[in-house]
C-alpha positions, 0 to 999 in steps of 0.5 A: 604341201606346206602352204595348205598346212600353214595357211589355215592356222595363219587364217585362224589367227587373223580371223580369231584375234578379236578385241573384247568388248562389253557385248558378250553376245554378238548378233547374227552368228551362223551355226555349224555342227561340229564333226568328230575328227577322223583324219590326222591333224598337223601343226606347222613348226620349224627345225633349227639345225646346228652343224659341227665344224668341218674336220681337216685330215693332215699328212703325218711324216710321209715321204715318197710318191702318191700312187693311189687315192683310195677315197673320193668326194662324198665317200665315208671315212671311219676308223680303219678306212684306207686313204691313199697308197704312198710308196706301196704302203696303204695309209689308213684313218685312225680315230684316236684321242690324239694323233700318234707322234712317235714310233712305238716298239717293245717295252714302250708304255704310255697313253699312245701305246694304249691307243695302239693296242685299242686300234689293233684289237678293233681291227682284229689284230693281236694286242697286249692291251693296256699301256704296254707294248708287249709281244702280242702288240708286236705280233699285231703290228707285224700283221697290220704292216703286212696287210698295208704293204710294208716291205719286210713286215715280218721283221718290223720291230716298231709301229710307224705313225706315218702308217695312219692318218689321224681322224677326229671323228667319222664323216663324209669327204668334202674334198681330197687334196692328193694327186696321183704321181705327185710327191707325198704332202709335207707334214701338216699339209691338208689331205682331206676336208670332211663335210660338216655334220649335223650336230643337233636339230631343235623344234622352233615355233618358226624359222629363225632369221637367216644368218648369212655370215655363218662360218661353215668351218666353225661349230655353231653355238647350241640352239634353244628350242621354242616348241614342244611336241605333245605325247604321241605327235609325230615329227615329219620333215620333207616327207620323212618321219623323224624320231623325237628325243625324250624331251620332245624338243629335239630330233633324236640323234638316230634321225640326224643322218636322215634329216641331214640328207634332206638339206644342203650342208649349213642349212639353218632351218627346215619347215616341218609339221607335228602330226597327231592321229585322230582320237576320241574327244577331238573335233573339227571346226571351221577356222573362224569358229575358234576364238582367241580373245584379248586375254589369250583364252581359246574357246568356241561359242556353242548355240544355247537356248538364249544366244551362245555359251563359251566352251574352252578348247585346245587347238591340236592342229589343222586337217582338211583346212579346218581346225582340230580341237579338243574340249568338252564338246558333243556330236550335236553341238552347233558352233557359232561363227561371227562376222570378223567385224564383231568382237567376241570374248570367251567369257 
């Protein structure tokens, strides 16, 4: 599909970039009557993709035997997702600013207590709130301990950091390093490797050179867009219509997951098109009828009483193998098409 979209513009550039000469009125043109655009126009672009680094979930201070693995490759992990059952206790993911590193009990204070209160509240448990471990926090801890299978949960006096696994951010599982029946991993051992996630997609005039040395485990540097969508243009990639960000140079964060589903992890770019619905004032013209002269001016030459006259146009895209332009044109205008060997200017 993209071949017929890209080929007309490539042909347009090949046939229309002509060296200006002293002869403004070349002989023997062929005339074609322009038509009002009725179909949407497209122009090819590329999307440059930047991926985040893969996250690694590591074991806290576990002891015992792995009895059940509760997530698998391709599964989604978010705050509160169950990871595994070890010695009868379900260990869940906790998306917190930093990992818990100590047991927390009544009258404790600090940023980690605030994280605990937030975690409990987010999952429907009682919590004192703020940076204090109060009575409500204790009630919440006991209820949480009961739900995950901690023995004697009704008499628990402290939150055990081994009940949770630090999760930097939600994502999709790439690999699990847990074996049912094996001893629990040692503190710091890798438990889950997350897939890298699509962090950004920017509009490019063309696809960048492939970087075969890119490291999937490291975040790629930001990319600079080189293309700009016009107001009203729709971005389409792989048959999916994607939402553009306000700057019209990036894919909206809301569409990144849909875009990621079209490619394999680590893909650096993907072809796309910008589509414009036909509006009054747009015209379709055969590819050779659009001229880009030595000075970079874009025009067509219309049939006049004596020879031809230039009219400046803006290229919108292609439709049905022809170029869609806007400019001061009318239905009855005849566009001159010159032999490719003839130099033509927009003056």
